[in-house]
C-alpha positions as a printed Julia matrix, in Angstrom:
208×3 Matrix{Float64}:
 18.46  -63.28  68.29
 16.66  -63.16  64.87
 17.95  -65.43  62.22
 17.49  -65.5   58.45
 16.52  -68.66  56.7
 19.14  -68.8   53.96
 17.19  -71.47  52.17
 14.21  -69.13  51.69
 13.84  -67.14  48.41
 11.71  -64.44  50.01
 14.55  -62.02  50.98
 16.11  -62.3   47.55
 12.8   -61.68  45.81
 12.09  -58.66  48.01
 15.52  -57.21  47.24
 14.96  -57.75  43.53
 11.54  -56.05  43.75
 12.99  -52.99  45.47
 15.81  -52.79  42.89
 13.32  -52.9   40.01
 11.18  -50.22  41.69
 14.2   -47.93  42.04
 15.16  -48.41  38.39
 11.59  -47.77  37.26
 11.37  -44.59  39.37
 14.7   -43.29  38.03
 13.63  -43.99  34.43
 10.32  -42.18  34.99
 12.11  -39.11  36.42
 14.47  -39.08  33.41
 11.53  -39.21  30.97
  9.82  -36.33  32.77
 13.02  -34.25  32.71
 13.5   -34.88  28.99
  9.86  -34.02  28.35
 10.2   -30.69  30.17
 13.37  -29.85  28.23
 11.64  -30.62  24.95
  8.68  -28.46  25.93
 10.97  -25.54  26.79
 12.82  -25.92  23.48
  9.56  -26.01  21.49
  8.21  -22.98  23.39
 11.37  -20.95  22.76
 11.36  -21.88  19.08
  7.7   -20.88  18.78
  8.34  -17.54  20.46
 11.29  -16.85  18.15
  9.23  -17.65  15.07
  6.36  -15.52  16.33
  8.69  -12.59  17.01
 10.27  -12.93  13.59
  6.88  -13.12  11.94
  5.68  -10.06  13.83
  8.78   -8.12  12.8
  8.36   -9.1    9.16
  4.71   -8.21   9.32
  5.58   -4.85  10.87
  8.09   -4.1    8.13
  5.62   -5.09   5.41
  2.79   -3.19   7.06
  4.91   -0.05   7.32
  5.85   -0.17   3.64
  2.25   -0.84   2.6
  1.02    2.11   4.69
  3.49    4.44   2.97
  2.71    3.15  -0.5
 -1.06    3.19   0.0
 -0.76    6.83   1.08
  0.79    7.67  -2.26
  4.47    7.91  -1.34
  7.51    5.62  -1.23
  9.71    4.3    1.57
 12.78    5.92   0.0
 11.06    9.33  -0.09
 10.01    8.88   3.53
 13.58    8.03   4.56
 14.95   11.04   2.71
 12.45   13.32   4.44
 13.45   11.84   7.8
 17.13   12.41   7.06
 18.16    8.75   7.22
 19.79    6.56   4.52
 17.25    5.94   1.77
 17.55    2.21   1.14
 13.85    1.7    0.42
 13.43   -0.85   3.23
 10.95   -0.12   6.02
 13.09   -1.69   8.73
 13.87   -1.02  12.38
 15.86    2.16  11.68
 12.97    3.65   9.7
 10.42    2.73  12.36
 12.57    4.39  15.05
 12.93    7.55  12.95
  9.18    7.64  12.31
  8.45    7.24  16.04
 10.84   10.08  16.89
  9.21   12.33  14.32
  5.71   11.43  15.49
  6.59   12.11  19.12
  8.18   15.45  18.23
  5.13   16.58  16.25
  2.34   15.41  18.55
  1.23   12.55  16.31
  0.17    9.05  17.36
  3.45    7.22  17.99
  3.01    3.87  16.24
  6.06    3.75  13.95
  3.82    3.56  10.86
  3.95    6.39   8.35
  0.31    6.86   7.47
 -1.27    9.87   5.74
 -0.99   12.17   8.79
  2.68   11.43   9.34
  3.49   11.74   5.63
  1.58   15.0    5.45
  3.54   16.39   8.4
  6.72   15.38   6.61
  5.67   17.21   3.47
  5.16   14.06   1.44
  2.22   13.45  -0.87
 -0.76   11.49   0.4
 -3.29    9.31  -1.35
 -5.78   12.16  -1.48
 -3.3    14.39  -3.22
 -2.82   16.64  -0.17
  0.72   17.84   0.23
  2.58   20.0    2.7
  5.03   22.71   1.82
  4.81   25.77  -0.38
  2.51   25.51  -3.42
  1.71   21.86  -2.61
  5.31   20.77  -3.27
  6.81   17.66  -1.77
  9.58   18.01   0.81
 12.22   17.24  -1.83
 10.83   19.9   -4.18
 10.67   22.44  -1.35
 14.28   21.77  -0.4
 15.39   22.04  -4.02
 13.68   25.41  -4.3
 15.25   26.55  -1.02
 18.7    25.49  -2.23
 18.31   27.39  -5.5
 17.19   30.47  -3.61
 19.88   30.28  -0.93
 22.94   29.34  -2.98
 21.94   28.67  -6.56
 22.2    24.98  -5.64
 25.97   25.21  -5.12
 27.06   23.05  -2.14
 30.44   24.84  -1.91
 28.97   28.33  -1.38
 30.83   30.29   1.32
 30.21   34.05   1.1
 31.72   34.85   4.49
 28.4    35.9    6.01
 28.29   33.1    8.58
 26.15   30.8    6.45
 27.53   27.97   4.36
 26.8    25.46   1.64
 23.87   24.55  -0.52
 21.28   25.37   2.17
 23.25   28.14   3.89
 23.53   26.39   7.23
 24.88   28.33  10.17
 27.58   26.4   12.0
 25.32   26.17  15.06
 22.45   24.59  13.11
 24.84   22.34  11.22
 26.26   20.97  14.48
 22.77   20.56  15.93
 21.85   18.37  12.97
 24.92   16.21  13.53
 27.35   17.85  11.11
 30.97   18.71  11.83
 33.3    21.33  10.39
 32.32   23.76   7.66
 29.02   22.81   5.97
 30.34   24.06   2.63
 33.12   21.47   2.8
 30.75   18.56   3.38
 29.53   16.44   0.5
 26.35   17.5   -1.28
 24.71   14.24  -0.2
 25.41   15.0    3.46
 24.07   18.53   3.07
 20.91   17.16   1.43
 20.47   14.64   4.23
 20.89   17.15   7.05
 18.66   19.7    5.33
 15.96   17.03   4.94
 16.25   16.17   8.63
 16.01   19.85   9.57
 12.99   20.31   7.31
 11.35   17.22   8.83
 11.77   18.73  12.29
 10.98   22.39  11.68
  9.52   22.73   8.2
 10.65   25.76   6.19
 11.05   27.99   9.28
 14.88   27.84   9.25
 14.79   29.51   5.81
 12.52   32.51   6.48
 13.31   34.2    3.15
 13.64   31.25   0.78
 11.31   28.85   2.58
């Protein structure tokens, strides 16, 4: 039967060595785990900053493209029929992409000369769409004067209403509700601009 020499230090030293090895191994695993967590955190932070930088660059690039083409972001937004806050943000990029897709243009969300020209806005070379080289806003103003004398409350009982003489069908298609002549002038302007951006002056065959 094996016996242990209790007077010997060897078993105690071996036990101490194994205990130190276990503690060292556990500490090394903890350091590795913390290192991986730090790496993940740094990577996520870098991706967030990169995404934010790309978004800011996209907004700035969009505004610069519009301005260099001889127009303004606010005019672009008005032609697209969205709130004209003058900021080339996500809403403007989405509206530009929709317009580009609907008109067979390169869908990049940037309103360059081709997109602005299709919208009836002036370009850097002075080329403009619309009757007599007018901008979209000028064309719509002329249409309104021709259709209703510029009166947003016009209702002659002929099935066409308001400043731009919308039919109820077209008004609903552009997102309006109720009688167009009872909507605010700003809403009529916005929906007419959106209609013009989509179809040009075709909806107003006489006054367009």
